[in-house]
mmCIF file of the N, C-alpha and C atoms, coordinates in Angstrom:
data_MODEL
# 
_entry.id   MODEL 
# 
loop_
_atom_site.group_PDB 
_atom_site.id 
_atom_site.type_symbol 
_atom_site.label_atom_id 
_atom_site.label_alt_id 
_atom_site.label_comp_id 
_atom_site.label_asym_id 
_atom_site.label_entity_id 
_atom_site.label_seq_id 
_atom_site.pdbx_PDB_ins_code 
_atom_site.Cartn_x 
_atom_site.Cartn_y 
_atom_site.Cartn_z 
_atom_site.occupancy 
_atom_site.B_iso_or_equiv 
_atom_site.pdbx_formal_charge 
_atom_site.auth_seq_id 
_atom_site.auth_comp_id 
_atom_site.auth_asym_id 
_atom_site.auth_atom_id 
_atom_site.pdbx_PDB_model_num 
ATOM 1   N N  . UNK A 1 1  ? 94.210  103.185 112.990 1.00 0.00 ? 1  UNK A N  1 
ATOM 2   C CA . UNK A 1 1  ? 94.006  102.940 114.412 1.00 0.00 ? 1  UNK A CA 1 
ATOM 3   C C  . UNK A 1 1  ? 95.355  102.893 115.124 1.00 0.00 ? 1  UNK A C  1 
ATOM 4   N N  . UNK A 1 2  ? 96.294  102.197 114.504 1.00 0.00 ? 2  UNK A N  1 
ATOM 5   C CA . UNK A 1 2  ? 97.616  102.081 115.114 1.00 0.00 ? 2  UNK A CA 1 
ATOM 6   C C  . UNK A 1 2  ? 98.236  103.449 115.350 1.00 0.00 ? 2  UNK A C  1 
ATOM 7   N N  . UNK A 1 3  ? 98.139  104.304 114.347 1.00 0.00 ? 3  UNK A N  1 
ATOM 8   C CA . UNK A 1 3  ? 98.745  105.635 114.456 1.00 0.00 ? 3  UNK A CA 1 
ATOM 9   C C  . UNK A 1 3  ? 98.103  106.456 115.569 1.00 0.00 ? 3  UNK A C  1 
ATOM 10  N N  . UNK A 1 4  ? 96.786  106.371 115.691 1.00 0.00 ? 4  UNK A N  1 
ATOM 11  C CA . UNK A 1 4  ? 96.112  107.166 116.722 1.00 0.00 ? 4  UNK A CA 1 
ATOM 12  C C  . UNK A 1 4  ? 96.456  106.666 118.124 1.00 0.00 ? 4  UNK A C  1 
ATOM 13  N N  . UNK A 1 5  ? 96.578  105.360 118.292 1.00 0.00 ? 5  UNK A N  1 
ATOM 14  C CA . UNK A 1 5  ? 96.951  104.822 119.602 1.00 0.00 ? 5  UNK A CA 1 
ATOM 15  C C  . UNK A 1 5  ? 98.402  105.186 119.928 1.00 0.00 ? 5  UNK A C  1 
ATOM 16  N N  . UNK A 1 6  ? 99.268  105.106 118.919 1.00 0.00 ? 6  UNK A N  1 
ATOM 17  C CA . UNK A 1 6  ? 100.667 105.486 119.135 1.00 0.00 ? 6  UNK A CA 1 
ATOM 18  C C  . UNK A 1 6  ? 100.774 106.969 119.501 1.00 0.00 ? 6  UNK A C  1 
ATOM 19  N N  . UNK A 1 7  ? 99.966  107.787 118.846 1.00 0.00 ? 7  UNK A N  1 
ATOM 20  C CA . UNK A 1 7  ? 99.959  109.220 119.151 1.00 0.00 ? 7  UNK A CA 1 
ATOM 21  C C  . UNK A 1 7  ? 99.499  109.461 120.589 1.00 0.00 ? 7  UNK A C  1 
ATOM 22  N N  . UNK A 1 8  ? 98.480  108.742 121.013 1.00 0.00 ? 8  UNK A N  1 
ATOM 23  C CA . UNK A 1 8  ? 97.990  108.882 122.388 1.00 0.00 ? 8  UNK A CA 1 
ATOM 24  C C  . UNK A 1 8  ? 99.058  108.447 123.390 1.00 0.00 ? 8  UNK A C  1 
ATOM 25  N N  . UNK A 1 9  ? 99.754  107.354 123.082 1.00 0.00 ? 9  UNK A N  1 
ATOM 26  C CA . UNK A 1 9  ? 100.819 106.888 123.974 1.00 0.00 ? 9  UNK A CA 1 
ATOM 27  C C  . UNK A 1 9  ? 101.939 107.917 124.061 1.00 0.00 ? 9  UNK A C  1 
ATOM 28  N N  . UNK A 1 10 ? 102.247 108.546 122.935 1.00 0.00 ? 10 UNK A N  1 
ATOM 29  C CA . UNK A 1 10 ? 103.277 109.587 122.923 1.00 0.00 ? 10 UNK A CA 1 
ATOM 30  C C  . UNK A 1 10 ? 102.843 110.792 123.749 1.00 0.00 ? 10 UNK A C  1 
ATOM 31  N N  . UNK A 1 11 ? 101.569 111.152 123.662 1.00 0.00 ? 11 UNK A N  1 
ATOM 32  C CA . UNK A 1 11 ? 101.052 112.271 124.467 1.00 0.00 ? 11 UNK A CA 1 
ATOM 33  C C  . UNK A 1 11 ? 101.144 111.959 125.957 1.00 0.00 ? 11 UNK A C  1 
ATOM 34  N N  . UNK A 1 12 ? 100.817 110.727 126.320 1.00 0.00 ? 12 UNK A N  1 
ATOM 35  C CA . UNK A 1 12 ? 100.915 110.324 127.729 1.00 0.00 ? 12 UNK A CA 1 
ATOM 36  C C  . UNK A 1 12 ? 102.360 110.435 128.200 1.00 0.00 ? 12 UNK A C  1 
ATOM 37  N N  . UNK A 1 13 ? 103.272 109.949 127.373 1.00 0.00 ? 13 UNK A N  1 
ATOM 38  C CA . UNK A 1 13 ? 104.684 110.021 127.729 1.00 0.00 ? 13 UNK A CA 1 
ATOM 39  C C  . UNK A 1 13 ? 105.135 111.471 127.863 1.00 0.00 ? 13 UNK A C  1 
ATOM 40  N N  . UNK A 1 14 ? 104.757 112.304 126.910 1.00 0.00 ? 14 UNK A N  1 
ATOM 41  C CA . UNK A 1 14 ? 105.125 113.718 126.961 1.00 0.00 ? 14 UNK A CA 1 
ATOM 42  C C  . UNK A 1 14 ? 104.554 114.414 128.180 1.00 0.00 ? 14 UNK A C  1 
ATOM 43  N N  . UNK A 1 15 ? 103.304 114.114 128.497 1.00 0.00 ? 15 UNK A N  1 
ATOM 44  C CA . UNK A 1 15 ? 102.653 114.702 129.676 1.00 0.00 ? 15 UNK A CA 1 
ATOM 45  C C  . UNK A 1 15 ? 103.379 114.302 130.952 1.00 0.00 ? 15 UNK A C  1 
ATOM 46  N N  . UNK A 1 16 ? 103.743 113.026 131.029 1.00 0.00 ? 16 UNK A N  1 
ATOM 47  C CA . UNK A 1 16 ? 104.396 112.554 132.254 1.00 0.00 ? 16 UNK A CA 1 
ATOM 48  C C  . UNK A 1 16 ? 105.769 113.185 132.439 1.00 0.00 ? 16 UNK A C  1 
ATOM 49  N N  . UNK A 1 17 ? 106.458 113.456 131.354 1.00 0.00 ? 17 UNK A N  1 
ATOM 50  C CA . UNK A 1 17 ? 107.793 114.048 131.445 1.00 0.00 ? 17 UNK A CA 1 
ATOM 51  C C  . UNK A 1 17 ? 107.716 115.534 131.780 1.00 0.00 ? 17 UNK A C  1 
ATOM 52  N N  . UNK A 1 18 ? 106.771 116.247 131.183 1.00 0.00 ? 18 UNK A N  1 
ATOM 53  C CA . UNK A 1 18 ? 106.688 117.704 131.351 1.00 0.00 ? 18 UNK A CA 1 
ATOM 54  C C  . UNK A 1 18 ? 105.972 118.150 132.623 1.00 0.00 ? 18 UNK A C  1 
ATOM 55  N N  . UNK A 1 19 ? 105.123 117.316 133.154 1.00 0.00 ? 19 UNK A N  1 
ATOM 56  C CA . UNK A 1 19 ? 104.339 117.727 134.311 1.00 0.00 ? 19 UNK A CA 1 
ATOM 57  C C  . UNK A 1 19 ? 105.225 117.856 135.545 1.00 0.00 ? 19 UNK A C  1 
ATOM 58  N N  . UNK A 1 20 ? 105.101 118.976 136.201 1.00 0.00 ? 20 UNK A N  1 
ATOM 59  C CA . UNK A 1 20 ? 105.894 119.226 137.413 1.00 0.00 ? 20 UNK A CA 1 
ATOM 60  C C  . UNK A 1 20 ? 105.118 118.854 138.679 1.00 0.00 ? 20 UNK A C  1 
ATOM 61  N N  . UNK A 1 21 ? 103.830 118.591 138.555 1.00 0.00 ? 21 UNK A N  1 
ATOM 62  C CA . UNK A 1 21 ? 102.988 118.323 139.720 1.00 0.00 ? 21 UNK A CA 1 
ATOM 63  C C  . UNK A 1 21 ? 102.870 116.839 140.053 1.00 0.00 ? 21 UNK A C  1 
ATOM 64  N N  . UNK A 1 22 ? 103.453 115.972 139.253 1.00 0.00 ? 22 UNK A N  1 
ATOM 65  C CA . UNK A 1 22 ? 103.329 114.539 139.495 1.00 0.00 ? 22 UNK A CA 1 
ATOM 66  C C  . UNK A 1 22 ? 104.493 114.025 140.337 1.00 0.00 ? 22 UNK A C  1 
ATOM 67  N N  . UNK A 1 23 ? 104.174 113.071 141.197 1.00 0.00 ? 23 UNK A N  1 
ATOM 68  C CA . UNK A 1 23 ? 105.218 112.402 141.966 1.00 0.00 ? 23 UNK A CA 1 
ATOM 69  C C  . UNK A 1 23 ? 106.045 111.542 141.015 1.00 0.00 ? 23 UNK A C  1 
ATOM 70  N N  . UNK A 1 24 ? 107.229 111.221 141.435 1.00 0.00 ? 24 UNK A N  1 
ATOM 71  C CA . UNK A 1 24 ? 108.113 110.376 140.628 1.00 0.00 ? 24 UNK A CA 1 
ATOM 72  C C  . UNK A 1 24 ? 107.517 109.009 140.341 1.00 0.00 ? 24 UNK A C  1 
ATOM 73  N N  . UNK A 1 25 ? 106.786 108.457 141.321 1.00 0.00 ? 25 UNK A N  1 
ATOM 74  C CA . UNK A 1 25 ? 106.173 107.141 141.110 1.00 0.00 ? 25 UNK A CA 1 
ATOM 75  C C  . UNK A 1 25 ? 105.079 107.205 140.049 1.00 0.00 ? 25 UNK A C  1 
ATOM 76  N N  . UNK A 1 26 ? 104.320 108.306 140.039 1.00 0.00 ? 26 UNK A N  1 
ATOM 77  C CA . UNK A 1 26 ? 103.276 108.462 139.029 1.00 0.00 ? 26 UNK A CA 1 
ATOM 78  C C  . UNK A 1 26 ? 103.883 108.642 137.638 1.00 0.00 ? 26 UNK A C  1 
ATOM 79  N N  . UNK A 1 27 ? 104.973 109.379 137.572 1.00 0.00 ? 27 UNK A N  1 
ATOM 80  C CA . UNK A 1 27 ? 105.663 109.574 136.293 1.00 0.00 ? 27 UNK A CA 1 
ATOM 81  C C  . UNK A 1 27 ? 106.133 108.231 135.759 1.00 0.00 ? 27 UNK A C  1 
ATOM 82  N N  . UNK A 1 28 ? 106.695 107.407 136.635 1.00 0.00 ? 28 UNK A N  1 
ATOM 83  C CA . UNK A 1 28 ? 107.172 106.087 136.216 1.00 0.00 ? 28 UNK A CA 1 
ATOM 84  C C  . UNK A 1 28 ? 106.021 105.222 135.720 1.00 0.00 ? 28 UNK A C  1 
ATOM 85  N N  . UNK A 1 29 ? 104.901 105.249 136.423 1.00 0.00 ? 29 UNK A N  1 
ATOM 86  C CA . UNK A 1 29 ? 103.735 104.467 136.011 1.00 0.00 ? 29 UNK A CA 1 
ATOM 87  C C  . UNK A 1 29 ? 103.263 104.910 134.627 1.00 0.00 ? 29 UNK A C  1 
ATOM 88  N N  . UNK A 1 30 ? 103.195 106.220 134.406 1.00 0.00 ? 30 UNK A N  1 
ATOM 89  C CA . UNK A 1 30 ? 102.758 106.731 133.104 1.00 0.00 ? 30 UNK A CA 1 
ATOM 90  C C  . UNK A 1 30 ? 103.749 106.368 132.001 1.00 0.00 ? 30 UNK A C  1 
ATOM 91  N N  . UNK A 1 31 ? 105.036 106.457 132.291 1.00 0.00 ? 31 UNK A N  1 
ATOM 92  C CA . UNK A 1 31 ? 106.050 106.072 131.298 1.00 0.00 ? 31 UNK A CA 1 
ATOM 93  C C  . UNK A 1 31 ? 105.929 104.595 130.951 1.00 0.00 ? 31 UNK A C  1 
ATOM 94  N N  . UNK A 1 32 ? 105.808 103.755 131.977 1.00 0.00 ? 32 UNK A N  1 
ATOM 95  C CA . UNK A 1 32 ? 105.683 102.315 131.749 1.00 0.00 ? 32 UNK A CA 1 
ATOM 96  C C  . UNK A 1 32 ? 104.418 101.985 130.963 1.00 0.00 ? 32 UNK A C  1 
ATOM 97  N N  . UNK A 1 33 ? 103.323 102.649 131.307 1.00 0.00 ? 33 UNK A N  1 
ATOM 98  C CA . UNK A 1 33 ? 102.063 102.415 130.594 1.00 0.00 ? 33 UNK A CA 1 
ATOM 99  C C  . UNK A 1 33 ? 102.188 102.840 129.137 1.00 0.00 ? 33 UNK A C  1 
ATOM 100 N N  . UNK A 1 34 ? 102.812 103.971 128.903 1.00 0.00 ? 34 UNK A N  1 
ATOM 101 C CA . UNK A 1 34 ? 103.000 104.461 127.544 1.00 0.00 ? 34 UNK A CA 1 
ATOM 102 C C  . UNK A 1 34 ? 103.843 103.485 126.731 1.00 0.00 ? 34 UNK A C  1 
ATOM 103 N N  . UNK A 1 35 ? 104.915 102.987 127.327 1.00 0.00 ? 35 UNK A N  1 
ATOM 104 C CA . UNK A 1 35 ? 105.781 102.025 126.639 1.00 0.00 ? 35 UNK A CA 1 
ATOM 105 C C  . UNK A 1 35 ? 105.039 100.719 126.352 1.00 0.00 ? 35 UNK A C  1 
ATOM 106 N N  . UNK A 1 36 ? 104.253 100.251 127.314 1.00 0.00 ? 36 UNK A N  1 
ATOM 107 C CA . UNK A 1 36 ? 103.493 99.012  127.125 1.00 0.00 ? 36 UNK A CA 1 
ATOM 108 C C  . UNK A 1 36 ? 102.456 99.165  126.023 1.00 0.00 ? 36 UNK A C  1 
ATOM 109 N N  . UNK A 1 37 ? 101.780 100.302 125.995 1.00 0.00 ? 37 UNK A N  1 
ATOM 110 C CA . UNK A 1 37 ? 100.778 100.558 124.954 1.00 0.00 ? 37 UNK A CA 1 
ATOM 111 C C  . UNK A 1 37 ? 101.443 100.580 123.588 1.00 0.00 ? 37 UNK A C  1 
ATOM 112 N N  . UNK A 1 38 ? 102.549 101.304 123.470 1.00 0.00 ? 38 UNK A N  1 
ATOM 113 C CA . UNK A 1 38 ? 103.243 101.411 122.190 1.00 0.00 ? 38 UNK A CA 1 
ATOM 114 C C  . UNK A 1 38 ? 103.735 100.048 121.715 1.00 0.00 ? 38 UNK A C  1 
ATOM 115 N N  . UNK A 1 39 ? 104.296 99.266  122.614 1.00 0.00 ? 39 UNK A N  1 
ATOM 116 C CA . UNK A 1 39 ? 104.787 97.935  122.259 1.00 0.00 ? 39 UNK A CA 1 
ATOM 117 C C  . UNK A 1 39 ? 103.640 97.019  121.851 1.00 0.00 ? 39 UNK A C  1 
ATOM 118 N N  . UNK A 1 40 ? 102.576 97.038  122.622 1.00 0.00 ? 40 UNK A N  1 
ATOM 119 C CA . UNK A 1 40 ? 101.425 96.191  122.312 1.00 0.00 ? 40 UNK A CA 1 
ATOM 120 C C  . UNK A 1 40 ? 100.795 96.522  120.977 1.00 0.00 ? 40 UNK A C  1 
ATOM 121 N N  . UNK A 1 41 ? 100.643 97.796  120.697 1.00 0.00 ? 41 UNK A N  1 
ATOM 122 C CA . UNK A 1 41 ? 100.040 98.213  119.430 1.00 0.00 ? 41 UNK A CA 1 
ATOM 123 C C  . UNK A 1 41 ? 100.926 97.816  118.260 1.00 0.00 ? 41 UNK A C  1 
ATOM 124 N N  . UNK A 1 42 ? 102.224 97.987  118.417 1.00 0.00 ? 42 UNK A N  1 
ATOM 125 C CA . UNK A 1 42 ? 103.152 97.616  117.350 1.00 0.00 ? 42 UNK A CA 1 
ATOM 126 C C  . UNK A 1 42 ? 103.075 96.121  117.068 1.00 0.00 ? 42 UNK A C  1 
ATOM 127 N N  . UNK A 1 43 ? 103.086 95.310  118.113 1.00 0.00 ? 43 UNK A N  1 
ATOM 128 C CA . UNK A 1 43 ? 103.000 93.859  117.929 1.00 0.00 ? 43 UNK A CA 1 
ATOM 129 C C  . UNK A 1 43 ? 101.676 93.447  117.298 1.00 0.00 ? 43 UNK A C  1 
ATOM 130 N N  . UNK A 1 44 ? 100.583 94.040  117.750 1.00 0.00 ? 44 UNK A N  1 
ATOM 131 C CA . UNK A 1 44 ? 99.274  93.706  117.182 1.00 0.00 ? 44 UNK A CA 1 
ATOM 132 C C  . UNK A 1 44 ? 99.205  94.086  115.709 1.00 0.00 ? 44 UNK A C  1 
ATOM 133 N N  . UNK A 1 45 ? 99.751  95.239  115.359 1.00 0.00 ? 45 UNK A N  1 
ATOM 134 C CA . UNK A 1 45 ? 99.736  95.672  113.962 1.00 0.00 ? 45 UNK A CA 1 
ATOM 135 C C  . UNK A 1 45 ? 100.552 94.719  113.100 1.00 0.00 ? 45 UNK A C  1 
ATOM 136 N N  . UNK A 1 46 ? 101.696 94.276  113.600 1.00 0.00 ? 46 UNK A N  1 
ATOM 137 C CA . UNK A 1 46 ? 102.526 93.336  112.847 1.00 0.00 ? 46 UNK A CA 1 
ATOM 138 C C  . UNK A 1 46 ? 101.816 92.000  112.667 1.00 0.00 ? 46 UNK A C  1 
ATOM 139 N N  . UNK A 1 47 ? 101.184 91.511  113.709 1.00 0.00 ? 47 UNK A N  1 
ATOM 140 C CA . UNK A 1 47 ? 100.467 90.233  113.619 1.00 0.00 ? 47 UNK A CA 1 
ATOM 141 C C  . UNK A 1 47 ? 99.294  90.326  112.654 1.00 0.00 ? 47 UNK A C  1 
ATOM 142 N N  . UNK A 1 48 ? 98.560  91.426  112.731 1.00 0.00 ? 48 UNK A N  1 
ATOM 143 C CA . UNK A 1 48 ? 97.418  91.594  111.833 1.00 0.00 ? 48 UNK A CA 1 
ATOM 144 C C  . UNK A 1 48 ? 97.885  91.675  110.391 1.00 0.00 ? 48 UNK A C  1 
ATOM 145 N N  . UNK A 1 49 ? 98.979  92.371  110.151 1.00 0.00 ? 49 UNK A N  1 
ATOM 146 C CA . UNK A 1 49 ? 99.493  92.506  108.791 1.00 0.00 ? 49 UNK A CA 1 
ATOM 147 C C  . UNK A 1 49 ? 99.955  91.162  108.255 1.00 0.00 ? 49 UNK A C  1 
ATOM 148 N N  . UNK A 1 50 ? 100.631 90.365  109.079 1.00 0.00 ? 50 UNK A N  1 
ATOM 149 C CA . UNK A 1 50 ? 101.126 89.078  108.600 1.00 0.00 ? 50 UNK A CA 1 
ATOM 150 C C  . UNK A 1 50 ? 99.983  88.092  108.392 1.00 0.00 ? 50 UNK A C  1 
ATOM 151 N N  . UNK A 1 51 ? 98.973  88.122  109.235 1.00 0.00 ? 51 UNK A N  1 
ATOM 152 C CA . UNK A 1 51 ? 97.830  87.220  109.070 1.00 0.00 ? 51 UNK A CA 1 
ATOM 153 C C  . UNK A 1 51 ? 97.014  87.587  107.845 1.00 0.00 ? 51 UNK A C  1 
ATOM 154 N N  . UNK A 1 52 ? 96.766  88.846  107.657 1.00 0.00 ? 52 UNK A N  1 
ATOM 155 C CA . UNK A 1 52 ? 95.930  89.276  106.545 1.00 0.00 ? 52 UNK A CA 1 
ATOM 156 C C  . UNK A 1 52 ? 96.589  89.005  105.210 1.00 0.00 ? 52 UNK A C  1 
ATOM 157 N N  . UNK A 1 53 ? 97.912  89.125  105.147 1.00 0.00 ? 53 UNK A N  1 
ATOM 158 C CA . UNK A 1 53 ? 98.594  88.894  103.871 1.00 0.00 ? 53 UNK A CA 1 
ATOM 159 C C  . UNK A 1 53 ? 98.425  87.447  103.436 1.00 0.00 ? 53 UNK A C  1 
ATOM 160 N N  . UNK A 1 54 ? 98.645  86.521  104.347 1.00 0.00 ? 54 UNK A N  1 
ATOM 161 C CA . UNK A 1 54 ? 98.503  85.112  104.005 1.00 0.00 ? 54 UNK A CA 1 
ATOM 162 C C  . UNK A 1 54 ? 97.076  84.758  103.652 1.00 0.00 ? 54 UNK A C  1 
ATOM 163 N N  . UNK A 1 55 ? 96.134  85.255  104.419 1.00 0.00 ? 55 UNK A N  1 
ATOM 164 C CA . UNK A 1 55 ? 94.730  84.976  104.155 1.00 0.00 ? 55 UNK A CA 1 
ATOM 165 C C  . UNK A 1 55 ? 94.285  85.624  102.856 1.00 0.00 ? 55 UNK A C  1 
ATOM 166 N N  . UNK A 1 56 ? 94.768  86.813  102.589 1.00 0.00 ? 56 UNK A N  1 
ATOM 167 C CA . UNK A 1 56 ? 94.383  87.518  101.369 1.00 0.00 ? 56 UNK A CA 1 
ATOM 168 C C  . UNK A 1 56 ? 94.857  86.762  100.143 1.00 0.00 ? 56 UNK A C  1 
ATOM 169 N N  . UNK A 1 57 ? 96.067  86.217  100.205 1.00 0.00 ? 57 UNK A N  1 
ATOM 170 C CA . UNK A 1 57 ? 96.578  85.471  99.058  1.00 0.00 ? 57 UNK A CA 1 
ATOM 171 C C  . UNK A 1 57 ? 95.763  84.211  98.831  1.00 0.00 ? 57 UNK A C  1 
ATOM 172 N N  . UNK A 1 58 ? 95.372  83.540  99.897  1.00 0.00 ? 58 UNK A N  1 
ATOM 173 C CA . UNK A 1 58 ? 94.537  82.347  99.754  1.00 0.00 ? 58 UNK A CA 1 
ATOM 174 C C  . UNK A 1 58 ? 93.201  82.703  99.121  1.00 0.00 ? 58 UNK A C  1 
ATOM 175 N N  . UNK A 1 59 ? 92.609  83.775  99.578  1.00 0.00 ? 59 UNK A N  1 
ATOM 176 C CA . UNK A 1 59 ? 91.325  84.224  99.038  1.00 0.00 ? 59 UNK A CA 1 
ATOM 177 C C  . UNK A 1 59 ? 91.483  84.611  97.576  1.00 0.00 ? 59 UNK A C  1 
ATOM 178 N N  . UNK A 1 60 ? 92.569  85.306  97.245  1.00 0.00 ? 60 UNK A N  1 
ATOM 179 C CA . UNK A 1 60 ? 92.807  85.701  95.857  1.00 0.00 ? 60 UNK A CA 1 
ATOM 180 C C  . UNK A 1 60 ? 92.939  84.488  94.948  1.00 0.00 ? 60 UNK A C  1 
ATOM 181 N N  . UNK A 1 61 ? 93.676  83.483  95.387  1.00 0.00 ? 61 UNK A N  1 
ATOM 182 C CA . UNK A 1 61 ? 93.826  82.267  94.580  1.00 0.00 ? 61 UNK A CA 1 
ATOM 183 C C  . UNK A 1 61 ? 92.478  81.595  94.356  1.00 0.00 ? 61 UNK A C  1 
ATOM 184 N N  . UNK A 1 62 ? 91.686  81.530  95.402  1.00 0.00 ? 62 UNK A N  1 
ATOM 185 C CA . UNK A 1 62 ? 90.363  80.921  95.297  1.00 0.00 ? 62 UNK A CA 1 
ATOM 186 C C  . UNK A 1 62 ? 89.484  81.705  94.327  1.00 0.00 ? 62 UNK A C  1 
ATOM 187 N N  . UNK A 1 63 ? 89.525  83.026  94.424  1.00 0.00 ? 63 UNK A N  1 
ATOM 188 C CA . UNK A 1 63 ? 88.729  83.866  93.523  1.00 0.00 ? 63 UNK A CA 1 
ATOM 189 C C  . UNK A 1 63 ? 89.203  83.748  92.081  1.00 0.00 ? 63 UNK A C  1 
ATOM 190 N N  . UNK A 1 64 ? 90.501  83.652  91.881  1.00 0.00 ? 64 UNK A N  1 
ATOM 191 C CA . UNK A 1 64 ? 91.027  83.488  90.520  1.00 0.00 ? 64 UNK A CA 1 
ATOM 192 C C  . UNK A 1 64 ? 90.550  82.180  89.905  1.00 0.00 ? 64 UNK A C  1 
ATOM 193 N N  . UNK A 1 65 ? 90.607  81.105  90.677  1.00 0.00 ? 65 UNK A N  1 
ATOM 194 C CA . UNK A 1 65 ? 90.152  79.808  90.177  1.00 0.00 ? 65 UNK A CA 1 
ATOM 195 C C  . UNK A 1 65 ? 88.659  79.847  89.861  1.00 0.00 ? 65 UNK A C  1 
ATOM 196 N N  . UNK A 1 66 ? 87.900  80.465  90.743  1.00 0.00 ? 66 UNK A N  1 
ATOM 197 C CA . UNK A 1 66 ? 86.460  80.582  90.530  1.00 0.00 ? 66 UNK A CA 1 
ATOM 198 C C  . UNK A 1 66 ? 86.161  81.435  89.299  1.00 0.00 ? 66 UNK A C  1 
ATOM 199 N N  . UNK A 1 67 ? 86.900  82.511  89.120  1.00 0.00 ? 67 UNK A N  1 
ATOM 200 C CA . UNK A 1 67 ? 86.724  83.388  87.968  1.00 0.00 ? 67 UNK A CA 1 
ATOM 201 C C  . UNK A 1 67 ? 87.046  82.645  86.672  1.00 0.00 ? 67 UNK A C  1 
ATOM 202 N N  . UNK A 1 68 ? 88.100  81.858  86.694  1.00 0.00 ? 68 UNK A N  1 
ATOM 203 C CA . UNK A 1 68 ? 88.472  81.067  85.513  1.00 0.00 ? 68 UNK A CA 1 
ATOM 204 C C  . UNK A 1 68 ? 87.354  80.090  85.153  1.00 0.00 ? 68 UNK A C  1 
ATOM 205 N N  . UNK A 1 69 ? 86.811  79.418  86.154  1.00 0.00 ? 69 UNK A N  1 
ATOM 206 C CA . UNK A 1 69 ? 85.727  78.467  85.919  1.00 0.00 ? 69 UNK A CA 1 
ATOM 207 C C  . UNK A 1 69 ? 84.490  79.172  85.363  1.00 0.00 ? 69 UNK A C  1 
ATOM 208 N N  . UNK A 1 70 ? 84.173  80.336  85.890  1.00 0.00 ? 70 UNK A N  1 
ATOM 209 C CA . UNK A 1 70 ? 83.014  81.086  85.396  1.00 0.00 ? 70 UNK A CA 1 
ATOM 210 C C  . UNK A 1 70 ? 83.206  81.530  83.949  1.00 0.00 ? 70 UNK A C  1 
ATOM 211 N N  . UNK A 1 71 ? 84.415  81.897  83.575  1.00 0.00 ? 71 UNK A N  1 
ATOM 212 C CA . UNK A 1 71 ? 84.683  82.283  82.185  1.00 0.00 ? 71 UNK A CA 1 
ATOM 213 C C  . UNK A 1 71 ? 84.514  81.099  81.242  1.00 0.00 ? 71 UNK A C  1 
ATOM 214 N N  . UNK A 1 72 ? 84.954  79.946  81.678  1.00 0.00 ? 72 UNK A N  1 
ATOM 215 C CA . UNK A 1 72 ? 84.778  78.739  80.864  1.00 0.00 ? 72 UNK A CA 1 
ATOM 216 C C  . UNK A 1 72 ? 83.291  78.453  80.678  1.00 0.00 ? 72 UNK A C  1 
ATOM 217 N N  . UNK A 1 73 ? 82.541  78.508  81.767  1.00 0.00 ? 73 UNK A N  1 
ATOM 218 C CA . UNK A 1 73 ? 81.100  78.268  81.687  1.00 0.00 ? 73 UNK A CA 1 
ATOM 219 C C  . UNK A 1 73 ? 80.412  79.316  80.822  1.00 0.00 ? 73 UNK A C  1 
ATOM 220 N N  . UNK A 1 74 ? 80.847  80.550  80.894  1.00 0.00 ? 74 UNK A N  1 
ATOM 221 C CA . UNK A 1 74 ? 80.264  81.613  80.079  1.00 0.00 ? 74 UNK A CA 1 
ATOM 222 C C  . UNK A 1 74 ? 80.512  81.337  78.597  1.00 0.00 ? 74 UNK A C  1 
ATOM 223 N N  . UNK A 1 75 ? 81.710  80.883  78.267  1.00 0.00 ? 75 UNK A N  1 
ATOM 224 C CA . UNK A 1 75 ? 82.018  80.537  76.880  1.00 0.00 ? 75 UNK A CA 1 
ATOM 225 C C  . UNK A 1 75 ? 81.139  79.400  76.382  1.00 0.00 ? 75 UNK A C  1 
ATOM 226 N N  . UNK A 1 76 ? 80.927  78.403  77.215  1.00 0.00 ? 76 UNK A N  1 
ATOM 227 C CA . UNK A 1 76 ? 80.062  77.280  76.844  1.00 0.00 ? 76 UNK A CA 1 
ATOM 228 C C  . UNK A 1 76 ? 78.627  77.750  76.629  1.00 0.00 ? 76 UNK A C  1 
ATOM 229 N N  . UNK A 1 77 ? 78.149  78.635  77.482  1.00 0.00 ? 77 UNK A N  1 
ATOM 230 C CA . UNK A 1 77 ? 76.786  79.157  77.342  1.00 0.00 ? 77 UNK A CA 1 
ATOM 231 C C  . UNK A 1 77 ? 76.640  79.966  76.054  1.00 0.00 ? 77 UNK A C  1 
ATOM 232 N N  . UNK A 1 78 ? 77.662  80.724  75.690  1.00 0.00 ? 78 UNK A N  1 
ATOM 233 C CA . UNK A 1 78 ? 77.614  81.480  74.433  1.00 0.00 ? 78 UNK A CA 1 
ATOM 234 C C  . UNK A 1 78 ? 77.471  80.537  73.247  1.00 0.00 ? 78 UNK A C  1 
ATOM 235 N N  . UNK A 1 79 ? 78.247  79.456  73.275  1.00 0.00 ? 79 UNK A N  1 
ATOM 236 C CA . UNK A 1 79 ? 78.176  78.478  72.182  1.00 0.00 ? 79 UNK A CA 1 
ATOM 237 C C  . UNK A 1 79 ? 76.777  77.878  72.096  1.00 0.00 ? 79 UNK A C  1 
ATOM 238 N N  . UNK A 1 80 ? 76.202  77.539  73.219  1.00 0.00 ? 80 UNK A N  1 
ATOM 239 C CA . UNK A 1 80 ? 74.852  76.972  73.229  1.00 0.00 ? 80 UNK A CA 1 
ATOM 240 C C  . UNK A 1 80 ? 73.832  77.972  72.695  1.00 0.00 ? 80 UNK A C  1 
ATOM 241 N N  . UNK A 1 81 ? 73.979  79.240  73.104  1.00 0.00 ? 81 UNK A N  1 
ATOM 242 C CA . UNK A 1 81 ? 73.054  80.277  72.633  1.00 0.00 ? 81 UNK A CA 1 
ATOM 243 C C  . UNK A 1 81 ? 73.174  80.456  71.123  1.00 0.00 ? 81 UNK A C  1 
ATOM 244 N N  . UNK A 1 82 ? 74.392  80.413  70.606  1.00 0.00 ? 82 UNK A N  1 
ATOM 245 C CA . UNK A 1 82 ? 74.598  80.546  69.166  1.00 0.00 ? 82 UNK A CA 1 
ATOM 246 C C  . UNK A 1 82 ? 73.988  79.367  68.420  1.00 0.00 ? 82 UNK A C  1 
ATOM 247 N N  . UNK A 1 83 ? 74.095  78.176  69.003  1.00 0.00 ? 83 UNK A N  1 
ATOM 248 C CA . UNK A 1 83 ? 73.517  76.988  68.380  1.00 0.00 ? 83 UNK A CA 1 
ATOM 249 C C  . UNK A 1 83 ? 71.994  77.070  68.354  1.00 0.00 ? 83 UNK A C  1 
ATOM 250 N N  . UNK A 1 84 ? 71.401  77.655  69.373  1.00 0.00 ? 84 UNK A N  1 
ATOM 251 C CA . UNK A 1 84 ? 69.949  77.759  69.445  1.00 0.00 ? 84 UNK A CA 1 
ATOM 252 C C  . UNK A 1 84 ? 69.400  78.808  68.485  1.00 0.00 ? 84 UNK A C  1 
ATOM 253 N N  . UNK A 1 85 ? 70.192  79.784  68.117  1.00 0.00 ? 85 UNK A N  1 
ATOM 254 C CA . UNK A 1 85 ? 69.710  80.852  67.244  1.00 0.00 ? 85 UNK A CA 1 
ATOM 255 C C  . UNK A 1 85 ? 69.677  80.419  65.850  1.00 0.00 ? 85 UNK A C  1 
# 
């Protein structure tokens, strides 16, 4: 998503620079909008990446602990099944 939005912002910037039919004020508005979009997308991508990394590690730790507990319980169940046979 980030790449596609950045590409669109670049196209807007390129269009505003190459177009000969636009007034100078319109060119400035398009340049400013393109810069704002690019900056906003970059910041959002960085925030999402930093949030997801921390949350992912917490989830991984929780899953590892849960997996360890399930393995212990599975071993106990095997012993019980062997005793019953």
